[in-house]
C-alpha positions in Angstrom: -69.4 3.6 -85.2 -68.6 1.5 -82.2 -69.8 -1.9 -81.3 -70.2 -3.9 -78.1 -71.1 -7.6 -78.0 -71.4 -10.3 -75.4 -71.3 -13.3 -77.7 -69.6 -13.8 -81.1 -68.7 -16.8 -83.2 -65.9 -17.4 -85.7 -66.9 -15.8 -89.0 -65.6 -14.6 -92.3 -64.4 -11.4 -90.7 -62.2 -13.3 -88.3 -63.8 -12.2 -85.1 -63.8 -14.7 -82.3 -66.2 -14.7 -79.4 -67.0 -16.6 -76.2 -70.2 -17.9 -74.7 -72.6 -15.3 -73.3 -72.1 -14.5 -69.6 -68.4 -15.1 -69.5 -66.7 -12.2 -71.4 -67.6 -8.9 -73.0 -66.1 -7.8 -76.3 -65.7 -4.1 -77.2 -64.8 -3.0 -80.7 -63.8 0.6 -81.3 -62.2 2.7 -84.0 -59.0 4.7 -83.3 -58.3 8.2 -84.4 -56.3 6.7 -87.3 -59.4 4.7 -88.4 -58.2 1.3 -87.3 -60.5 -1.0 -85.5 -59.4 -2.6 -82.2 -61.1 -5.2 -80.1 -60.8 -5.6 -76.3 -62.0 -8.6 -74.3 -62.8 -8.1 -70.6 -64.7 -9.6 -67.7 -66.9 -6.5 -67.3 -67.8 -3.4 -69.3 -68.6 0.0 -67.7 -70.5 2.5 -69.9 -69.7 6.0 -68.8 -70.8 7.9 -71.9 -74.0 9.9 -72.2 -77.1 8.1 -73.5 -77.1 10.4 -76.5 -73.8 8.8 -77.5 -74.8 5.3 -76.5 -77.6 5.5 -79.1 -74.9 5.3 -81.8 -73.3 2.1 -80.4 -74.2 -1.2 -82.1 -74.8 -4.2 -79.7 -75.0 -7.9 -80.4 -78.2 -8.0 -78.4 -80.4 -5.5 -76.6 -80.3 -4.5 -73.0 -83.5 -5.1 -70.9 -86.5 -3.3 -72.4 -86.6 -0.5 -69.8 -82.9 0.2 -70.2 -83.3 0.5 -73.9 -86.2 2.9 -73.4 -84.1 5.0 -71.1 -81.2 5.2 -73.6 -83.6 6.3 -76.3 -86.1 8.5 -74.4 -84.4 10.2 -71.3 -84.3 13.9 -71.7 -81.0 15.7 -72.3 -80.4 19.5 -72.3 -78.5 21.6 -74.9 -76.1 24.2 -73.4 -73.9 26.9 -74.9 -71.3 28.6 -72.7 -69.2 31.6 -73.6 -66.1 32.7 -71.6 -64.5 36.1 -71.7 -61.1 37.2 -70.4 -60.5 40.8 -69.4 -57.2 42.5 -68.6 -58.9 43.9 -65.4 -61.7 42.5 -63.2 -63.9 45.5 -63.8 -67.0 44.0 -62.2 -65.5 44.0 -58.7 -65.6 47.8 -58.4 -69.2 47.9 -59.7 -70.4 45.2 -57.3 -68.6 46.7 -54.3 -70.0 50.2 -55.0 -73.5 48.7 -54.8 -72.8 46.8 -51.6 -72.9 43.4 -53.3 -69.4 42.0 -52.6 -67.1 41.2 -55.5 -68.7 38.2 -57.3 -72.0 36.6 -58.1 -74.2 36.3 -61.1 -76.6 38.2 -63.5 -79.8 37.1 -65.2 -81.1 39.0 -68.1 -83.4 38.7 -71.2 -80.5 39.3 -73.5 -79.0 36.4 -75.6 -76.4 35.6 -73.0 -79.2 35.0 -70.4 -77.1 34.1 -67.4 -73.6 35.4 -66.4 -71.4 34.1 -63.6 -68.5 36.1 -62.1 -65.7 34.2 -60.3 -65.1 34.2 -56.6 -62.4 36.7 -55.7 -61.7 36.1 -52.0 -59.0 33.5 -51.3 -58.7 32.8 -55.0 -55.1 31.9 -55.7 -55.5 32.6 -59.5 -56.0 36.3 -58.7 -53.1 36.8 -56.2 -50.6 38.0 -58.8 -52.9 39.3 -61.6 -55.6 41.8 -62.2 -57.0 39.8 -65.0 -60.2 37.8 -64.8 -62.3 35.3 -66.7 -66.1 35.2 -66.5 -68.7 32.9 -67.8 -70.4 35.6 -69.8 -73.1 33.3 -71.2 -74.7 30.1 -69.8 -77.7 29.3 -71.9 -80.1 26.3 -72.2 -82.4 24.8 -74.7 -83.5 27.2 -77.4 -81.4 30.0 -76.1 -78.4 27.7 -76.4 -79.3 26.7 -79.9 -79.6 30.3 -81.0 -76.1 31.2 -79.7 -74.7 27.9 -80.8 -75.6 28.5 -84.4 -73.3 31.5 -84.6 -69.6 31.5 -85.4 -67.3 31.5 -82.4 -66.2 35.0 -83.2 -69.8 36.2 -83.4 -70.6 34.5 -80.1 -67.8 36.3 -78.3 -68.8 39.6 -79.8 -72.4 39.3 -78.8 -71.5 38.2 -75.2 -69.1 41.1 -74.8 -71.6 43.6 -76.2 -74.4 42.3 -74.0 -72.3 42.8 -70.9 -71.4 46.3 -72.0 -75.0 47.1 -72.5 -76.0 46.0 -69.0 -73.0 47.7 -67.3 -71.9 50.5 -69.6 -70.1 52.4 -66.8 -67.3 49.7 -66.9 -66.3 50.3 -70.5 -65.6 46.6 -70.6 -65.2 46.4 -74.3 -61.9 48.3 -74.0 -60.7 45.7 -71.5 -61.6 42.5 -73.4 -58.6 40.3 -74.3 -59.9 37.0 -75.5 -62.9 34.7 -75.5 -63.9 31.1 -76.0 -67.2 29.1 -76.4 -68.4 25.6 -75.8 -71.4 24.5 -77.9 -72.5 21.1 -76.5 -75.0 20.5 -79.3 -72.0 20.4 -81.7 -69.7 18.4 -79.5 -69.3 14.8 -80.8 -67.9 13.5 -77.5 -70.8 15.0 -75.5 -73.3 13.3 -77.8 -74.9 16.6 -78.8 -76.1 17.5 -75.3 -74.6 18.9 -72.1 -76.3 16.7 -69.5 -79.3 14.6 -68.6 -82.3 16.3 -67.1 -85.3 14.1 -66.5 -88.6 15.0 -68.0 -91.9 14.4 -66.1 -92.1 10.9 -64.4 -88.8 9.8 -66.0 -86.9 9.6 -62.7 -89.5 7.3 -61.1 -89.9 5.3 -64.3 -86.2 4.8 -65.3 -83.6 5.6 -62.6 -83.6 2.3 -60.8 -83.1 0.5 -64.1 -80.4 3.0 -65.2 -78.4 2.1 -62.1 -78.7 -1.6 -62.5 -76.3 -3.9 -64.3 -77.2 -5.8 -67.5 -76.1 -8.8 -69.6 -75.9 -11.2 -66.7 -73.8 -8.8 -64.5 -71.4 -8.0 -67.3 -72.3 -4.4 -68.2 -72.6 -1.6 -65.8 -73.7 2.0 -66.2 -72.3 5.2 -64.8 -72.2 8.9 -65.7 -74.2 11.7 -64.2 -77.4 10.5 -66.0 -77.3 7.4 -63.7 -77.3 9.4 -60.5 -79.5 11.7 -58.4 -77.4 14.7 -59.3 -77.8 15.6 -63.0 -75.6 18.2 -64.6 -72.8 18.1 -62.0 -69.6 16.2 -61.6 -70.8 15.1 -58.2 -73.4 13.0 -60.0 -70.6 11.3 -62.0 -68.7 10.6 -58.8 -71.8 9.3 -57.1 -72.5 6.9 -60.0 -68.9 5.8 -60.2 -68.7 4.9 -56.6 -72.0 2.9 -56.9 -70.6 1.1 -59.9 -67.4 0.2 -58.1 -69.5 -1.5 -55.4 -71.6 -3.3 -57.9 -68.6 -4.7 -59.8 -66.9 -5.7 -56.5 -70.0 -7.5 -55.4 -70.3 -9.5 -58.6 -66.5 -10.2 -58.8 -66.3 -11.5 -55.2 -69.3 -13.7 -55.6 -67.8 -15.3 -58.8 -64.5 -15.9 -56.9 -66.1 -17.9 -54.2 -65.9 -21.7 -54.6 -69.1 -23.3 -56.0 
């Protein structure tokens, strides 16, 4: 459990604070279980709202920000990667006049498969191997695959691809696999990314991008952007936050 606070007083636990509006305190627990406290002029929250829900604060954010943290919709995702000793899909795609890469959508458990770009790909210059995102699943599809063991996930993904493209004999070429179940990832807050529900963008986004605690706390992350689910959204929110902090800091530096 983490804690952030903008105002503390001397107490039995020995914590010392400063008046609200001057400093922000952040208390966190290290991997060794020891609690550390940091004092700073500003705090930037870059973690998902699903993780922020577990953080204890000395006082609430503005009501609409608190509502966004609790209510904004997040999406569960499970991904499965498979490595093959040979990029068998290139020959199949080329024989059908479809280039060497692309994607497949099916009603099998893996749902969506993405094949890597081959042309001008430096990773493939000295190797015939290839890695594909065999499964990219969302919501209930992600939950179903995510409930399986990693070994079972890899086995199902490989068998699904072999079922769709049996002429490749891809099971004989399989070398390794890995999976990422975001609903079981503590650092991801149990979800992959934010995806607004009906009316949530118009109701919450402006507040999600605004600062709080008298210009001491700022919010970034793809959820506080116009581009959910992509690293571009995180960059976009980060650049916006830099400008916000700069504006506040420069105003505070000016003589009164």
